[in-house]
C-alpha positions as CSV (number, residue, x, y, z in Angstrom):
1,M,13.7,-7.8,-4.0
2,V,11.5,-8.5,-1.0
3,P,11.1,-12.3,-0.4
4,V,7.7,-14.0,-0.4
5,T,6.7,-14.4,3.3
6,K,3.5,-16.3,4.2
7,N,1.6,-15.0,7.2
8,P,4.1,-12.3,8.2
9,S,4.1,-10.8,11.7
10,Q,4.3,-7.1,12.2
11,A,8.0,-7.5,12.9
12,D,8.4,-9.4,9.6
13,V,6.6,-6.6,7.8
14,R,8.8,-3.9,9.3
15,R,12.0,-5.9,8.7
16,L,11.1,-6.5,5.0
17,L,9.8,-3.0,4.2
18,E,12.2,-0.8,6.2
19,P,15.0,-1.2,3.6
20,L,12.7,0.3,1.0
21,R,12.5,3.7,2.8
22,G,13.6,6.4,0.5
23,L,14.3,4.1,-2.5
24,K,12.6,3.5,-5.8
25,A,10.7,0.3,-5.2
26,Y,7.6,-1.7,-5.6
27,A,6.1,-4.1,-3.0
28,G,2.8,-5.9,-2.7
29,M,1.0,-8.0,-0.2
30,E,-2.0,-10.3,-0.7
31,H,-4.3,-11.6,2.0
32,G,-6.0,-14.9,1.7
33,E,-5.6,-17.6,-0.9
34,R,-4.4,-16.2,-4.3
35,L,-6.9,-18.4,-6.1
36,S,-9.9,-17.2,-4.2
37,A,-12.1,-14.6,-5.9
38,G,-11.9,-11.2,-4.3
39,H,-8.8,-11.5,-2.2
40,P,-7.6,-8.0,-1.2
41,E,-4.1,-6.8,-2.1
42,L,-2.0,-3.9,-0.9
43,N,0.5,-2.4,-3.4
44,L,3.2,0.2,-2.8
45,R,5.0,2.3,-5.4
46,A,7.9,4.2,-3.9
47,E,10.3,6.8,-5.4
48,D,12.6,9.4,-3.8
49,G,10.9,9.4,-0.4
50,R,7.4,9.6,-1.9
51,Y,4.9,6.7,-1.6
52,L,1.7,5.7,-3.3
53,L,-0.1,3.0,-1.4
54,M,-3.2,1.3,-3.0
55,L,-5.5,-1.2,-1.5
56,G,-7.5,-3.1,-4.1
57,E,-10.6,-5.0,-2.9
58,V,-13.6,-6.7,-4.5
59,H,-17.0,-6.1,-2.9
60,A,-19.8,-8.7,-2.6
61,D,-21.5,-7.2,-5.7
62,G,-18.4,-7.7,-7.7
63,E,-17.4,-4.1,-7.9
64,Y,-13.6,-3.4,-7.6
65,D,-12.5,-0.6,-5.4
66,V,-9.1,1.0,-4.8
67,R,-8.4,3.0,-1.6
68,T,-5.3,5.1,-1.0
69,L,-3.5,6.9,1.7
70,T,-4.4,10.6,1.7
71,N,-1.8,13.3,1.9
72,P,-2.9,15.9,4.4
73,N,-0.8,18.6,2.6
74,P,-0.8,17.6,-1.1
75,K,0.6,19.6,-4.0
76,E,-2.1,20.5,-6.5
77,G,-2.6,18.5,-9.6
78,E,-0.7,15.3,-10.4
79,D,2.6,13.8,-9.4
80,S,4.6,11.1,-11.1
81,I,5.9,7.8,-9.6
82,G,7.5,5.2,-11.8
83,G,6.7,7.3,-14.9
84,E,2.9,7.2,-14.2
85,F,0.9,10.2,-13.0
86,F,-1.4,10.0,-10.0
87,G,-3.4,12.6,-8.0
88,A,-0.9,14.4,-5.8
89,S,-3.3,14.0,-2.8
90,H,-2.6,10.2,-3.0
91,I,1.2,10.4,-2.7
92,V,2.6,10.7,0.8
93,E,6.1,11.3,2.2
94,D,5.5,9.6,5.6
95,F,6.9,6.1,5.4
96,D,5.6,5.3,8.9
97,L,2.0,5.5,7.5
98,V,3.0,3.0,4.9
99,L,4.4,0.6,7.5
100,R,1.3,1.1,9.7
101,A,-1.0,0.2,6.8
102,F,1.1,-2.9,5.8
103,C,1.1,-4.1,9.5
104,E,-2.6,-3.6,9.8
105,F,-3.2,-5.4,6.5
106,A,-1.0,-8.3,7.5
107,E,-2.9,-8.8,10.7
108,T,-6.5,-8.2,9.5
109,G,-6.6,-8.4,5.7
110,N,-7.9,-4.9,5.6
111,V,-6.8,-1.3,6.4
112,S,-9.1,1.0,8.3
113,H,-10.9,3.7,6.5
114,D,-9.4,6.2,8.9
115,L,-6.0,5.4,7.4
116,M,-6.9,4.7,3.8
117,D,-10.0,6.1,2.0
């Protein structure tokens, strides 16, 4: 279990997440006050060296949006992580991309659209 860490540095993020590389795990990070409406959250589902990273955000108009990493060489169809099926194009095997997204989120509260779309 990853401990709750307020305002983590990039070093904290790497130290906390690196042990999850290659394991079956779930991790999440929120930015901002939990009680505030629309705070973004980044969630990771990991299994056997495959990673599904989802950024949930609420827009000014109240619409909820989820962005994911995009696999540049996806299998066709769907793939399963944790017993749930997701589009294979959203599941990546590059843990360094996951770390990069978490570090960016910890610092800014967002992840660039270049990394997650």
